[in-house]
C-alpha positions as CSV (number, residue, x, y, z in Angstrom):
1,X,0.0,0.0,0.0
2,X,1.2,3.5,-0.8
3,X,1.8,5.9,2.0
4,X,0.3,9.4,2.1
5,X,2.8,12.3,1.8
6,X,1.6,15.7,2.8
7,X,2.4,18.9,1.0
8,X,4.4,21.1,3.4
9,X,2.3,24.2,2.7
10,X,-0.8,22.4,3.7
11,X,0.1,22.8,7.4
12,X,0.4,26.5,7.0
13,X,-2.8,26.6,5.0
14,X,-4.7,25.0,8.0
15,X,-3.4,27.8,10.2
16,X,-4.8,30.4,7.8
17,X,-8.2,28.7,7.5
18,X,-7.7,27.9,3.8
19,X,-9.2,24.5,4.4
20,X,-12.3,23.4,6.2
21,X,-11.8,19.7,6.6
22,X,-15.4,19.0,7.6
23,X,-17.2,20.8,4.7
24,X,-14.8,21.4,1.8
25,X,-14.9,19.3,-1.4
26,X,-11.7,17.2,-1.8
27,X,-10.7,15.2,-4.9
28,X,-8.1,12.7,-6.0
29,X,-6.5,13.2,-9.4
30,X,-4.4,10.6,-11.1
31,X,-1.2,11.6,-12.9
32,X,2.2,10.3,-14.0
33,X,3.9,13.6,-13.0
34,X,5.5,13.6,-9.6
35,X,4.4,16.2,-7.1
36,X,6.8,17.4,-4.4
37,X,6.4,18.6,-0.8
38,X,6.7,22.1,-2.3
39,X,3.6,21.7,-4.6
40,X,1.1,24.3,-3.6
41,X,-1.9,23.5,-5.9
42,X,-3.2,21.0,-8.3
43,X,-3.8,21.9,-11.9
44,X,-4.3,19.8,-15.1
45,X,-1.4,21.8,-16.7
46,X,1.1,20.9,-14.0
47,X,-0.3,17.3,-13.3
48,X,-2.0,16.1,-16.5
49,X,-4.4,13.3,-16.5
50,X,-3.3,9.9,-17.7
51,X,-2.8,9.6,-21.5
52,X,-5.6,7.1,-21.8
53,X,-8.6,8.3,-19.8
54,X,-11.3,5.7,-20.4
55,X,-13.4,5.7,-17.2
56,X,-11.7,8.8,-15.7
57,X,-13.5,12.0,-15.0
58,X,-11.6,15.3,-15.7
59,X,-10.0,16.4,-12.4
60,X,-10.3,13.0,-10.8
61,X,-13.0,11.8,-8.3
62,X,-14.4,13.3,-5.1
63,X,-13.7,11.9,-1.7
64,X,-16.7,11.4,0.5
65,X,-15.5,12.8,3.8
66,X,-16.9,11.2,6.9
67,X,-15.5,13.5,9.6
68,X,-12.5,15.0,11.3
69,X,-12.4,13.1,14.6
70,X,-10.4,14.0,17.7
71,X,-9.0,11.6,20.3
72,X,-6.5,12.7,22.9
73,X,-5.3,15.6,20.8
74,X,-4.9,13.7,17.6
75,X,-7.3,14.6,14.7
76,X,-8.0,12.0,12.1
77,X,-9.4,12.9,8.6
78,X,-11.7,10.1,7.6
79,X,-13.4,9.1,4.3
80,X,-16.5,7.0,4.3
81,X,-15.5,4.7,1.4
82,X,-12.4,3.7,-0.5
83,X,-12.1,5.4,-3.9
84,X,-12.3,3.0,-6.9
85,X,-11.2,3.9,-10.5
86,X,-12.3,1.6,-13.3
87,X,-11.0,1.4,-16.9
88,X,-14.3,1.6,-18.9
89,X,-14.3,0.9,-22.6
90,X,-10.5,1.1,-22.9
91,X,-7.3,1.7,-20.9
92,X,-6.9,4.1,-18.0
93,X,-3.3,5.1,-17.5
94,X,-0.5,5.3,-17.2
95,X,-0.5,6.9,-13.7
96,X,1.8,6.6,-10.7
97,X,0.5,9.3,-8.4
98,X,-2.9,10.1,-6.8
99,X,-2.9,13.7,-5.7
100,X,-5.4,14.9,-3.1
101,X,-6.5,18.5,-3.5
102,X,-9.2,20.8,-2.1
103,X,-11.6,22.0,-4.8
104,X,-13.4,24.5,-2.5
105,X,-10.1,26.2,-1.7
106,X,-9.0,26.8,-5.3
107,X,-7.4,23.4,-5.9
108,X,-4.9,23.7,-3.0
109,X,-2.9,20.5,-2.8
110,X,-3.1,18.4,0.4
111,X,-0.8,15.5,-0.4
112,X,-0.4,12.4,-2.6
113,X,0.1,8.7,-2.8
114,X,3.1,7.3,-4.7
115,X,2.5,3.8,-6.1
116,X,6.3,3.5,-7.0
117,X,5.7,2.6,-10.7
118,X,3.3,3.6,-13.4
119,X,0.1,1.6,-13.6
120,X,-2.3,1.1,-16.5
121,X,-5.8,-0.4,-16.2
122,X,-7.3,-2.3,-19.0
123,X,-11.1,-2.1,-19.6
124,X,-13.0,-3.4,-16.6
125,X,-9.9,-3.5,-14.3
126,X,-10.1,-1.5,-11.1
127,X,-7.7,0.4,-9.0
128,X,-8.7,1.1,-5.3
129,X,-7.3,3.8,-3.1
130,X,-7.7,2.3,0.4
131,X,-8.6,5.0,2.9
132,X,-8.0,3.0,6.1
133,X,-11.1,3.4,8.2
134,X,-9.1,2.9,11.4
135,X,-6.3,5.4,10.8
136,X,-7.9,7.6,8.2
137,X,-6.3,9.4,5.3
138,X,-4.1,11.4,7.6
139,X,-3.7,12.5,11.2
140,X,-2.8,15.9,12.7
141,X,-1.0,15.9,16.0
């Protein structure tokens, strides 16, 4: 399983109220272009969609946010379901990175998953981003 890497500016953006983790719309976009910890925002120009986009919506897919829970001073950002991408009617790919960004906040980048090598889905194959229901997408301590 890929680990989540946060964008460094995201921490400062939380302090300036750029994100509302309970109500903002967040998406995951697939790309083969590597983000960095200095990436501030997502755009299709900087992080183009996979070359073959059968079954892929422009800009990626929304995350259904369950909550931002708190336990003993640790906040956990939870999604209600895993996110599944399906090659539909052709190939989807190649892609290596799944970038999470905040649509409501002008596409500010939050972080990404690196799957270590490029992937391509054939028609009817699926790719699941597993948002661990126990530990969530990320925690804030």
